[in-house]
N, C-alpha and C positions, 0 to 999 in steps of 0.2 A: 504494500500500500504506500503510495507516494505521500510525502509529508505535505502539510498545508502550504508551506513556503513554496514547494515545487509546484503545487497546483495553482497557487496564486500567480506565480511567475508565468506559467504557461497560459493561464487565463488572460493575464495582462498582454502577453505577446499575441494571443489569438483574438484580441478584443473585438476586432471588427467583424468577426464571424457572427457575433452575438447581435449586432445591430442590423442583421440582414433583413431586408424587405423583399417583397415579391420581385421576381425577375423583371428587369427593365422592359417596359412595354414598348417604348419608342425605339426607332432605329437611329443609330448615330448618323449625323450628317457627314462625318469624316472619321476615319480610323487610321492610325499610323503608329509607328514605333519610334521611341527616342532611347537609344541604348537598350537597357534592360527593361524599360517601361513600355507597356502598351497603352495607348491613349484612345479613348472614345470621346468624340466631340458632339455636343448637343447644343441646340438653341442659338441665340444671338443676343448680344447686349453687353454693356459695360457697367461695372468692371467684370472681367471674366473670373470664374471661380474654378480653382484647381482642387479636386477632391482626392485625398490620399487615403487609401484603405490600409488595413493592417496586413500582417504577414501571411495570412491564409486565404484572403478573399480576393475575388475579382471585382471589377467596377460595379457589378450588380448590387453590391452591398449599399450603394448610394441611390437606389431606385427612387425612393420617396423624395430625396433631396433634388435629384435631377428633374423629376416631374414638377416639383414645386417651383424651382428657380429657372428652368430653361426658357419659359416664356419671356423673361426679362434679362437673362444673362447667358453669355457663352459659357458652357460647362465643359471642362476637361476632366473626365472621370478616368482614373488610372487603375491599371492592373500591374502590380509589381512583379519583378522576376521571381520565379519560384512559386507563383500562385497561378490559379486558373489554367493549369497545364503548361505554363510557360517555363522555359529553362531558367535556372538560377544563374545570375551573373557570376563571373569568376572574381576571386579576391575577397576583400572585406565588403560584405553586402551593404551595410549601411552607408559606407563611404561611396560605393558605386551608385547606390540609389540617390543619395544626396546630390552627387554630381549630375546625374541624369535629370533630376528635377530642375536644376538650374539651367541645364541645356534645353529642356523643354521650353522654357520661357525665352531664352536668348535666340535659339535657332528658329523659333516660330514667331518671333516679334510680338509676343503677347504683352500688351501694354499694361503694366502695373496690376497684375491680377491679385485677387485675394485667395490665399491658400487655406484650405480647411482640411483638418485631419482628425482622426479619432484614434485614441490609444497610441499604438506605435506610429500611426499616421500623424497623430498630434505631436509626438516627439519629433518626427521628421519635419513637420511644419515649424516647430520651434527652431530646429537646426537651420532650415532654409532661411528663416527670418534673421537668425544670428549671423549667418554667413553671407547673405545676399539681400539685406534690407532694401538696397537701392533698386532691386528688381520688383519689389512688391508694393502694394497699396495697403495691405494689412494681412493679419494671420489670425486664425481661429483654431483652438485646440479643444477637442471634446475629450476631457479626462485623460489627456496625454501630458505627461510631466517630464521635466528635464532629467530626472533620475528615478529609477524604479523604487517605489515605496518599500521600505524595509532595508534598502541599500544606501540610504542617504548618509549614514554615519560610518559606513564600512570603508576600509582602506582599499586601494586598488588590488592588493594581493588577496584580500578577503573576497572582493567581488569576483575576481577571476576564479577562485576556488568554488564559490557558490554557483557561478555560471556553469562550470564543468559538471558539478554534481546534479544540477537541475536539468541539464540538456542531454547528458550522456545517453540515458535510456531512449530518448526520442529519436536519435539518429538511426537506430536500427529498425524503426517502425515501417510498416508498409503504409501506403496511402489510406487503405481501408482501416487499418489500426489507428491511424491518426484521427480519422473522422470519428471512429468509435470513442476514442479518448476525449475528443471535444464534447461529444454528446454527454458523456458522464461528468465531466469536470465543470462545464460552463453553465449548466442549467441554473444554478443558484444566482448567476449574474444577470438573469433576465427577470423581468417582472411578470411575463406571461409565458407559461410553459408551452402554450399552443403554438408558439413560433419556433420550437426546437427543430422541426423538420426543415423549415425554410433556412434556418441557421446552418444546419448540416449541408444542405444543398449549396449554399453560398460558398462554403469552404472547400468543396470538392475540387480536386486538381492541385491542391497544395502539396509541395514536395517536402516530405518529413525532414530530410537532411538540411534543406534550406531553412525550414521553419526553426530547426534547432540552432542553426548558425545565426539567423537573425536574433533569436532570443538570447543566445550566449552574448552577442555583441550588445544587446539592450541591457542585460544585467550589469555589464561592465561600464556602460556609458554614464557620463555625468556632464550635462550641458550647462550646469549652473554658472561656471565661470564665464561662459560665452554669452549669457543672456544680456549682459550690459551692452552688447553690440547691436541689439535690436533697436531700431529707430522708428519703426512703423507701429501703428496701433496693433495691440495684441489682446485678444479676448480668450480667456480660458474658462470653460464651462465645467463646473464641479457638481456631480450628482450627490444627493443624499437620500438615503432610504432608512428610516428609523427601524425597520424590521430586519435589516441585514448589517448595516454599518457597525452597530455596537457589538455584533457577534464576530467580527473579523479579528482573529487572533493577531494578525500582522499589524493592523492599524485600527484598533477598536475605538472609533469615535462615537461618544455617547450623544453628541449634539452636532447639528450642522455648523455651529459656531466653532467647535473644536476642530472639525475637519477643515473649515475655512482657514483657520489659523495655521494649520499644517501646510496647506497648499500655498498660502501667502508666503510662508517661510521659504518654501522651495523655489518660489518665483521672485524672491526679494531682489535679485539683480536685474530683473526685467522692468526697467523704469516706465515703460509704456503699457504694462500689463494691467488689465482689469479682470477681476474674477466675478463670475456670475454663478450663483447657487441655483441648481435645479432640484427642487424637492420632489419626493415621491418618484425618484428615478434611481436606477442602479447605473452600472458603468455604461450602459448603452442608451445614452440620452436621446439620440436621434430616432430611436424606435420607442423607448419608454414614454417619452414626452415630445412627440414630433411637432405638435403645434407650438409648444413653448420654444423648442429648438428653432423652428422656422422664424418665429418672432424675434428671438435674440439675434439671429443672423441678419434679418432684415434691418433691425435697429442699428446693428453694427455697420452694415453697408451704408445706411443713411447718414451715419456720422462721419464718413470718410470725406 
């Protein structure tokens, strides 16, 4: 039986599978590749929105967001390497993905987009904003943080050891075993169990070895020193569910105020950051509270 820490880390890395919505109903106006990333383009309008999923999902995870915002905005919905049946890039996966995200903007002359990511995608949105603020108009992270909760006080050596122990067993899984593991471990991170089948479908095609590598790199990552480089507006959405947050052995927050204080501390170096609390939601804000999510994004876009 895996420890809770291992389960938590895997769930964090697999986060975007949980926010899965029904398959995208509309057809992309354009599809293309930028390095390791596949891009599906929808709609028209400024500012463009770049949607970054997590390590096991295809662009279909953003179905509801695409449907809601495509009438007014150009949408670039991404499928990262190692997901959706796509091959994983060579080398350090987060470095390659981050470089390809910047290339997507520069090579396609996208004028100051807003990048939106969830969980690991939120981490990548923070990294893109820290490394390339000049390319962006703003960034939104849905419960994606600069360091994995539980690792914020660990040394690099301790993080490396934790990463190896967490991800070692995953590397030998088959795709079917990975999907089964997701179903078992991530159900508590959804507010509605009826969506489990859609979640599993959204994560199919993820490569277990790539999933483990992304997660190992995530456990060792700490963007906090780089957050001071962010010069564009940043919105971080924090869920709170009184039925699950106090029971979390890793970070047992009894109140939303306690959790907000923790998140604020992790984001202290991000001078442009604003934190919004989304109550009655778990990690998967864009599915648990879609209308509130859409309103928060719309308000953010209107403030730019």
